[in-house]
N, C-alpha and C positions, 0 to 999 in steps of 0.2 A: 515128260515134257509135253506141254499142250501144243495143239496145232498152231496156235498163234505164235508160240516161241519158234517153232520150226520154220515159219515163213520169214523170219528175220534173223536167221543164224548168220554169224560173221565168221569167215575162215579164221581159225586160231593163229595162222601165220601173220595175220594183220593186227593182232592184239598184243600190246606190251603192257605189263604191269610196272608202274613207276615207283611203287613203294611196297613194303611188306605188309601193309594193312589188309584188313578183310572188310567186307560190306558191313555197314552199321545197321543191324536189324531194327533199331529204334529210330532210324532216320525217317524223315517225313516225305522225301521226294528223291528222285534220281536227277542228278545234276549233269547237264551236258554243257561244258565250257567250249563254245564254238569260237575258233580263232584262226582257222586256215581253210577249212572246207565250208565255205559260207553259203550253204544251200540247204533247202529243206527236202531234198530228194536225191536219189542216186548217191547216197552218202553212207558209207559203212559206219562212220562214227555215230550218226543219228540212229542207224539200225541197231547198233549195240546199246545205245541208251534206251531205245524202245524195248529191246529185249529185257533189260533190267527192270523196266517199269512193269512189264507183264509178269516177270518172275517174282518180283517182290511186292506186287500189287500196290504200286505207288505212282503218283502223277509225275510229270516231267517238267523240270525247270531248265530252260535254255537261256544262257547268258552269252551273247555274242559281244566280244570285246574288241576295241580298236585302240591300240596303245599310242602314245606320243613320246617325244623326247629322243627318238632314234634318229641317227644320221639319215638324211634324205627324206624324212617325213615332210610332206607338202600338201597344199590344198588339192593338188591334182590327184594324188593317191587317196587322200581321205575322202574326197567327194565321190570317187568311184566306189569305194567301200560302203559309204553311207547310202548311196543309191541302192546297193544290195541289201543293206540292213532294213530299209523301208519295205522292201519286197518280202524279206524273210518275216518281218513283223506281220504282214498280211497273211502269209502262207501258214504261219504257226499260231495264228489266232484261232484256236480250236479247243474243244473240251479236253481237259486233262493235260493241257500244255500251258505253261506261263513263259512268255518270251520277253527278254530284256535286251536292249542295245546299250552297252556301256561304252561311251566314247570318252576317253581320258582327257581331262583338262590339265592334269599334272601327272608326271611320270610316276608309276607305281600304284595308281588308284585301282586299276583293274585287278592286279594281284591281291590287293587288300580285300576287295569285294569278293573275289573268288574264295579266298581263305575263310572269310567270315561266313559266307553262305554255305560252304562245304561242311561246316561244323554240324549242321542239322540235316545233311544229306545221307542217303543210304550208300551211294557210290558216286564217284565222279568219273565221267568219260570226257576225254579231250582229243584233239586232233594231233596226229603224229606226222608233222611236216619236217623234212630232213635238214633244213638250214640250221647251222650251229646255234644261232641266237635263239631260235625257237626251241630247240631241244634242251638247251640250258635253262631257259625260262620255265618250261613246264616241269622239268625235273626239280627245280628249286621250289616251286609251289607244291609239288607232290610231297617233297620231303618235309613240309610243314604241316601236313594233314594226317589225321589219325584214321582216315577212312580210305578204302581201296581207290586208287586212281589208275585208270586204264587209258593208254594212248592208242588210238586206232588209226590205221593206215588206209586212207582213201585217196591216195595220190594218183595212182595209175592202174593200168590193166594188170601189170605184173606186181605182186606184192614186193615191197622194198626188201624184205628179208627172205624172199625166195632165192636170192643170191647170197653168197657168203664172202664176196670179194669185190674189189674194184676192177672194172674192165678197161683195158688200155686203149681199145679202138672200138669203133662202131661195128666193125666186122665181127670181132670176138663176142661182143654183147649180142649182136644179132643171131649168131650161132647158138648162144645160150638161150635166147628167147625161143628160137625155133625148136629147141630140145625140151623146153620147160613150159612154155606158155599154154599149150593145148589144154591142160587140166584147169588152168585158171580162167579160161574162157567160159567155163560153166559156173563160175562163182561171181555173180554180179550183185551189187547193192540193189535195194528196192527202189523202183521208180517212184513209188509213193508208199513210204513205210507205215502210213496211217490208214491205208485203204481197207485192209481186212482186219484191223485190230480196234479195240476199244480201250482207251487208257482210263485208269481210275481217275476220278475227279477229286480235287481237294475239298475238304469240308469248308463251309463258309467261314467258320471262325479261324481257319488256318491261313486264309488267303494273304493276310498282311505279313505273315511270317516269311513269305517268298519275296517280299519287296527288296529291291536292290537300290540303295540310296544313290541318287544322281543319275540313274539309268532311265532310258526311254522305254516305255511300254508300247504295245501296238497303238493304243489310243493316243498317247502323247506324241509318238513319232508321226502319226497321221496329222496331228494338229499343228505341229511346228517342225520345220526342218532345222536340224542342229546347225548353229552358226560356227564357222571355222575361225573367226577373228580372235576368239578368246583362247584358242588352242595353240601351244607353242609349236608352230610349223613354219616351213619356208613358204610364206605367202606370195613370194614372187613367182613361184612355179604354179601357174594358174591351171584350173580344170580345163579339160579339152572337150570337144563335142561328143566324144565317145561316152555313152552312158553305161554305168555298171548295173549289175543285177542279173537275176536268172532270166527274166523276160528278154532283156537286151542280148544276153548270151545266146539264148535259143534263137532269137531272130537272126543274129549274125550267122550262126551255124546253119540254119535251115535255108537261108538265102544262098549260102555257099553250096549246100547239098543240092539245091534245086537247079543251080546254074554252073558256077565256076568249077565245081569238082570234076566235071566231065572233061575239062581241058587242063586240069591242074598239072599233069606231067609235062605238057608242052609249053604252058604259058607262065608257070609259077615264077620263073627267074627273070621275067621281063617287067621292070618297074612300070612301064607305060600301061601294061595290062592290069596291074594290081589284082592278080588272080589268086592271091593267098586267102586263107580263111578268116583272118582277123581274130582268131580265138585265143591267142596267147595271153592277153590280160585277163580274160575270163577264166581260163585254166589256172593262171597264177593265183588269182584271188578266190578260187574255189566256187565261182558262180556257175560253172558247168563242169560236169564230170567227163573224164575220158571214156568211162564206161558208156555213158549215154551217147556220146559221139560215135563210138564204135558200134553200138547196137543199132543206131539209125542208119549208119553207112552200110552195115551188113544187110539190113532189111532192104535198103535201096538197091543193093547188088544181088538180091535174092541168094544170099550166101549162107552156107552152113558149115560147121567145123569139119565135115567130111571132105571138104574141098582142100584142106590143108595138105601141102606136100609132105610125104613121109621123110624127105631128106632135109637135114639141117645143114645146108651148104653155106649159110652166112650171106647168101646173095640178097640184095635189096629187091629183087624181082622174082616173082613166080611162086613164092612159098605160100602166100595167102590163097591163091586161086581166084583172085578178083581181077577187075579191069586194071590196066596199067596206071591210070590216074588214081584209082582207089588205093592201090599198093604204094604208090609214091607218097600219098598223103599219110597212110598208116606208118610208113617208115619215119616220117617226121613226128607224128603223134606218139608213136610207141617207141621205136628204136632210139631216135635222137633225143626226144624229150626225157624218156626214162633212163637213158644213159647218164644224163646229168643228175638225175635224182639218185641214181646208184652211187655216183661219186660223192655227193653231199652226205648221204646216209652213212658212208663208211670212212669218211675223212673229215677231220676238223680243220684242215688247212687248204680246203678246196679253192679258196680265193687268194692263195699265196703264190708268188712267183716260184717258190721252191717246190710247189706241188707239180710242176711241169715234168714231163719225161726227161730223163738225164740227157738224152741226145739234144733235146731242144734247149735246155738250160746251157749246155756246153757250147753249142753253136752260137746262141745269142750273146753269151758272155764273151766269147772269142771276138765278136764283132762290135762290142760295146763302144770301143774307141774309134770306130770308123767315122769318117766325115759324112755329115748329112748335108744335102743340098738346101734343105730348109729345116729350121727348128722353131716350133711355135710354142707359145705359152698356153696354159690352160685357158686363160681368158680368150685368146685368139681362137682356139678350138671351139670353145663354148659359143662364141658369137659368129662362128662360121666365117672367119677372116683368114682363110688360107688362099693360096694361089690357084686352087683346083676347083672349078665350078661344080663338078659332079660331087666331090666330097662335101662342099659347102651346102649343096642341095640336100644331101642326106642328113646333115646336121640340122638344117632348118626343119626338115620333116620331123625329126626327133623332138625338137623344141616345140614346134607348133602342134603336132598331133599326138605326141607321146608314143610314137612307134617309128621303126625303121623297116623299110622293105627288106625282106629276109636276105636276098642276094647282096644288096648294097651294104648290109650290116657287116659282111665279110670284108668288103673293100674299105669301108669306114674304119674298121679296126686295123687293117694292114697299113693304111696310110698313117694312122696315129703312131704305129710302131716305127715307121720310116722317118717321121718328122719330130720325134722327141729324142732327147740326148741319150737316154738309156732305155733298155727294154722294161726295166722295173718302173720307170716313170711312165712309160707308155701304158703299162697295165693299170697304174693308178688313174690315169686320165680316162681310160676306157671304162673302168668300173664306176668312176665318179659320174661321168656324163650319162651312162646308161642308167644307173640307179637313180639319178636325180630326175631325169626327164621321162624315161620309158615307163609306161603303165605296167609292163611286165618286168621291170627291174627288180633286183633282189630275188631272183628266182633261180633254181638250179639249172634250168634250161638256158637262161641268159648268161650265167657264168660259163656254161659249156661253149656258147658262141664266142665269148670274149677269149677264153683260153684256147680255143681252136686257132685263133689268130696267131698265137704264140707256139703252136705245135701240139697241143693236147689232142688226142684222138687222131692225129695225122702221122705222117712218116717224113723222113728226110727227102728233100727234092734237090735235084741238080739243075743247072750248075750252081755252085756256091756263089752267093752275091754279097756285096757290101751290105752292112746293117742286118740283113735277113740271115746270112749264112746259108744253111740248108733248110730253113723254114720256108714253107710255100710262099711264093711271091704273087702279088696282084698289083695291077696298075689301072688307072682310070681310062687310059686310052684303049687298052685291050677290052676292058669291061664294056665301054661304049660301042665297041665293034661287035661284041658277042650278044648283047641284050639291048632291047629298045628303051631308050631313055629320053627321047626328044620331048615328049609331053611332060615327063617327070621334071626335066630341067626347066621347062616353061612354068610349071606349077610352083616349084620350089627354088627357082633361080633368084638372083639378087634383083630386087625391083626398086 
């Protein structure tokens, strides 16, 4: 093995073979099908593709695809991804790499292009994202190919398959992390996978063989911004001011690291302070890596793995050996975020009411027939037409900005449960509104938040109440007493 190969090794636990094929020795290039980890750095999938390029002495072709025709596809989400594509085109415009941005104008075009291009590839590498639709899609494409297809996990700090089961609570998952994570903290993707390697260049007469019909190259993507009007999307859900891409993601993270992170533990729950990181959409679309975030936070804390506690107590505080605010942030970034990824990786019904813990299903179904003081339609929820000013403000933030303050997201869901005729209908409303408007919708972490409302990762609470049973209760009045919302209500109130 050459020194170049050693610098880009990917842990085997992060690599899945999707078919029984072998590398094609006669292939002309290594093919990276980018569809979840949309970044040219800190990316195990890209590291693996570069590894194959060096091993087989072939150039790299990267095709980043953006599908259409799925429920909740909208201008908002597409524009955010396309922002990132334009940046990836610049970053991957280098010797030995051909980059293409393939934005579907009809459903299925991306898969057709991938299958056609893979026929002349040595090996195909793609992203191993745990949502059911993604897993089914890449497996179906791999089954049509006669060349080795590998799916690589670059989701979080803990490899998805370092666990072998679903964890029912954050406490149990946190204990597992504290027993397991230490070794994985030494296995990070490359900050720049091209820094110390030189990829083979394609011969001039082969360049046209890498063309992807209908796709944007770096040159064409710079010359023209793809129009969304011709794509079958929900054009009523407009883009928001938050820009996508690696540069925007790094900017949001470094502003947070330089300022708000110091007071995160004390201020994160107060909507008026807006002290959260804002990283959720960038993590969801793969514009920033949890590894990069962890590495830079660790450096800012002057931290090293020797500071880890030897005890796996499951406590949210004290294990890392960092400041309270840094530990609180890491509990969100690693424990809570990757808990949701664990659920989606090992379950196909993670978005089903029946996936709830038995106690939660039983208590909610027991109280399904309870009288509700208010019952609202989906349209009333969507247009923020309830009797509750704080709930309405949260919904307006979701529609206007594509995000919900983390603490108010819990209240937002609890009130939907209280104001719909059945808990199953409440779940459908929450999933629809979140996936339609939130930039981080359709993410394992956002499903965790929605299902927490109904009892997942929680325990029974007393006293038993109408509608909720023993599922944890929240109300706007108590929320407004606990956290600062005066300025939030002024900003997102009914004007």
